C-alpha angles and dihedrals in degrees: 000000000000122000137170090262097048092046093049096044090042093054092044090051094050092047092044091050090053092050094047089051095049091046089050089057091068094094088061091048099044137010090214089073089089088070092067113110121250093253091052092052094043106043099080089050094048092047089051093046089054092049093047090051090049091052090050092051095046093044091048089052092046089048091051093050093049089052090052092047090052089050091053093051090049090053093048128052110311116241117182113244096025099081096071134024112217114233115265109240113246119250117256093246091055091049095048091048091049092052091051090049091052090052096043093051096072090038092054090046091054091045090066091067093056120099135023116345141179116015091344091056094051091049091047090051091051094049093048094046086050089059095260130130145153113317135176112237137172130264107236096178139000112221119209124339119323116234135201115254094203092242118121122195120189091341090307120118118232115230130195134202144139110272147179110229130195103232123184110225127198094264088066096246116116113236129207109237125189119210126186096216128022122166124213140181104254124349111327125239131180108273093035118123125239134178120252135174118219142130111246089202096056118048092179095070093063124204139276127204121233114259122216125222098036113152100214095090092050091044091052091051095050091047094053091047092049090047091052095048092045091049091055092047097045093045090053093047094051095043090059090048101051092140089060090047090051091052090051089059091064103098118241121168092217092052108037103034096058090043091053090047088056092051094047087052093054093048088052095051087048090052090053089056092049103044104021096059094216122188116275097262094047091045095054091045091054092046091050093050088047090052091057094059099077094051090045093051092048091047088050094049092048091044090056096053111113 
């Protein structure tokens, strides 16, 4: 049974879910997303959660009233067609947006594992929040003998060696900074440039050289591509099945509450990846587990349809 409250809270939940998922894709789009404050990263999810709880409450009340209406009809003179109201098919826009949300859910979950993690992630967050970033600096001195790392980027060999770098700090005076491992494209020589992350306003945080061959950028790109393809396919499937989507809007505790619990579990696993800074392998396992919850919730809802 659809009411003004269920329609309003339902639309707010759907739009909020889409905003939350797009917001959660930021780590795959930019490593600087780790610098966002906890309230900034949590706000879309909290708003969506409130809207979802509002829909569950409004739908439960509407469900109870519908059951009471049917009972009154059964107790009175039976008239065919009045004992049950057929579900109203969902609009094409609602079905399409729901399809996009179902596809972006796993995409957003996987995006949480992209980028720096563990101790490196915590350090990167502190540097970015201190106003730092990735800068190009000059090699002052190459210490020892450079060696090949075995990594090749665009037909260029990656070399590694301890180096002394000329780093501009916030007081305007360049400082000489020694790093045990700096990677360069081709064999390094004094005067060449390298990429280093540091915060010019906080000397105590130190600096770290950019490492080539990391998979995070490639993984983030593939996650976004698969999310886009999945959104188009799922939106098309649900648009052609508007009647089924309309039936799913009819509240049923055995259908919607377990599905909501699965989605909440997925969100919780994603938050662990974001705020607990687990090691790389653990982070990807948590993200993969979180990515399975939207399709599992959809499967459960479809499985429960009479």
